N, C-alpha and C positions, 0 to 999 in steps of 0.2 A: 659830805661826800662819802663814797664807799671806802672802807679801809681795805688793805690788801687781802685780808682773809675773806671778806665777802666778795671781792672781785674774783679771787680764786674759786670760791664756792659757786658763784654764778657762772663762771667760765666752765667749770667742771660739769655742772648740771646741764648747761646749754649744749656743751660738746657731746655729752652722753646722749642727749635728746636727738642729735643729728648723726649719731653713730660714730663719732670721732673718739679717739682715745686721747686724753690730755697728757702730754709728756711732762714729766717733772723736770725742773731745770737741771737736775743732776743727771738726767738720762742723756746718753750720747745720741745725737741726731743720726737717723739712719742715712747711710750714704750708699747710693747705687753707683758702683764703679763699672763702667763698660769701656774697657781699654782707654781709660782717661789719659789725656796728655799729662806730662809732668806738672805737678802743681807749682804755680808761681807765687803762692801765698806768702805774704810778708811775715816776718817773725813777729811774735807777740811782743809788743813794746813794754818794757818795764817802766813803771812810774819812777820819776826821778827821786832820789833820796837826798841828793845834795843840791846846793843852789846852782850848780853848774850843769846846764843842759844845752844841747845843741838844737836850737829851735828848728833848724832846717829839716832835721830827721822826722819832724811831726807834720810837715806841711804838704797838703794836697794843693799844688799850684794850679789855679783854676781860671778858666775862661769859659763862660756859659752864655754870654749875651747873644741874642738872636742874630745880630749882625756879624758874628764871627766869620772871618775869612781865613784861608790857608796860611797867610803870612802871620796871623795872630798865633796860630798853632805852632808854626815853626819857631817863633820867638819864645813861646811858652816852653816848648820842649828843650830848646837851647839853654834857657835859664835854669830849667829843672836839672839838666845834666851838670851845668856849671856849679849850681849851689847844692847839688845832691839832695834835692827834695824827695820825700817819700813817693810822691806820685804826681802825675798831671791829671786834672779832671776836665774833660772835654765834651762837647756835644756829641751825640751818637754818630752823626754824619762825618765826624773827624777822627773816629777811633782808628780806622785803617791808616790814616796819615800819621797820627801820633805813634802808633805801633811801629811803622816803617822807620820813622825818624829815630826813635829810641833804640830800635834794634840795630840800625846802621851805626849808632854811637856806642854800641855794646854796653848800654846803660842798664842799671838795675832799677831805674825809676819805673814805677808801676803805671799802667794806663787805666784810669778810672773813667767811667761815663755815667750818665744819668738815665733813669727809667721813670716814665710817668711824670716827667718834669715839666713845669714846676708845681702843678696843682694836685696831682695824685689821683684825680677822679676818673682816669681811663679804666676800662674794665680789666679783669684779671687776665683774660686771654691776650689782650693787647699788650699788657706788661710782659707777659711770658714771651710773646713774639719779639718784643724789643730786646729782652734779655738774650734770647737765642741768637738774634742778629749781631748783637754787641759781642757775644762770645766768638761767633764766627769771624768777626772783624778783628779780633785779637785783644779784647778787653781783659784785664786782670781783676778789676773791681767794679761792682755795679752798685751805684747809689740810687736806690729806689724810693720815690716818694710814696708813702703809705696813703691809703684812702682817708684823707683828713675828715671828710664828711662822716665816715664810719667811726672814727675816733670820737668826734663830737656827739655822735648818736649812741656811743658806747656799744657798738655792734662788734664785740670782741670775737664772736664766732666767724664773722666775715673776714676780719683782719687776720685771724689764724689761717683761714683757707687761702687768703691772698699770699701770705708769706710762705706757706708751704708750697704753693704752686710755683713761685719764682725760685725758691730754694732748690727744687728738683734739678733743673739744668745747671745751676751754679755749683751745687755739690758734685754733680756728675763730672764736672771738669776741674774740681779742686780749686774753685775761685772764691772771691770774697764778696759778701753781701753787706752793704750798709743800708739801713732803713732810716729814712728821713721822716720825722713826725711833726715838724713845724711847732716846736715847743712854745714859741713866743705867743701863740694864740690858743694854747691849751690851759686848762685848769690843772692844779697839782694832781688831783685824783685821776685825771685823764692821762697825765704823764706816767703816773704810777701804774695804771692799767696797761699802758703800752709796755712798760718795763716787764710786767708779768707775762704778757703775751709773747713778746719778742725774746725775753730771757728763756722761756720754755721752748720756743721754736729753735733756739740755738743759732741766731744770726751772728755775724762777726762784729758789727758795730751798730750802735744806735746813734743817729746823727740829729743834731738839734734843729736845723733849719735849712730851707732852700736858699735864703737870702732874698726871697721875693715877697715875704709877708711883712706886716707892719713892724714886727719885732724879730730880731735875730737871736744869736746865742747869748746866754746870760750865765754868770757863775752859778746862780741859783739853780738853773735847769741842769747844768752839768753835775752839780753836787747831788741833786735829786736823782738823776740817772744813776750815778755811782752808788747811792744808798740802796737803790731798789733793783739793780741788775746783778746777775751772777758775775763773778770776776772773769768768766770765760767770754763775756761780751764787752768789747771795748767801746769807747765813746769818741765820736767826732764832733767837734764844735765848729760851727760855720754860721755865716750871716753877720756882717758888720764888724768882722775882726780886721782892723786896719793898722794896728800898731803893736810893737813888741810887748808892751805892758799888758795889753788885753790878751794876746796870745799866751803869754806866760801865766796869767791868772787862770786861763782855761785849763792849762796843763796841770797847774797846782790843784785844781778842783777834780781832776781825774781824766781829762781829755788826753788821748794818745794820738789823735789826728786833729789838725787845724785846717779847715777848708777856707781858702781866701785867695784873692787876686793880688793882694799886697805883699806877697811872700818876699820879694826882693827887698822892698823897703823894710820889712820886719827883720830880716836877717841882717841887713846893713846896720840898722839901729841897735840890734843886739850886740854887734861887734864894737860899735863906736860909743854906745851909751847915748846915742842921739835921742832927741825927744820924739814924741808921736807926730810932730809937725812934718817929719820926713815921709809919712804915709800919704797916699793919694787922698784927695778931698772926698768927702762922703758923697756917694751916689748910690747906685745899685751896689749891694754887698759884693756882687761878683763882677 
């Protein structure tokens, strides 16, 4: 596979060829501020130094199944407020409802939604339109599925164009972008290539999985992300995380967010030391 130097070199050459300037990871991303509303961006999470962490602080409490109805969202938000989860992650058509419920509860829980979900192959303009609508509806955080076909084809120039296009409206409003790359179906050098592209673009989080591929989050992938991303980019582990031991392992490898639907069971077992048996049975990761 290509090492990170040759990926950088190839990226640079290709970008120059299409008249783009490649940003170094140290470069501050350009922000266009047009009377932006007050940023709701979450604080940068410090990695735990002791054995004692509050796992609830890391959880994106998630419901993304196609059959989701309003009562599911009401329950999700109520639990997120009760357990003080970092965020709820809801389908785009429920962003307004989640925002309303959490605002009524005067809660700090963030509203995350998904873009280009779950396969990532919608075109750039469609993803940008989804982002703009989600922002209008009150989303704080946007979890966008990257074009996985382009990753498998090593089309780093396209991926760069895609992320820059969605970052424009997100940065203009001071919001958070998480890019999902479906690490469970990628080769190591493809993951490293993504770390190069998205590290340079200055996204907020790189996320391991949608929960809809053959394989979800792994400690190996999270460790690989951390080794190849600048520290300014955080990591969200998601897909198949159903118990406290797994969630904790992801945090130890460098994840500062955990995307899962089993948050209540995870927090309960973290308090009681109960076994993984308290988590819901394996099905869809979300």
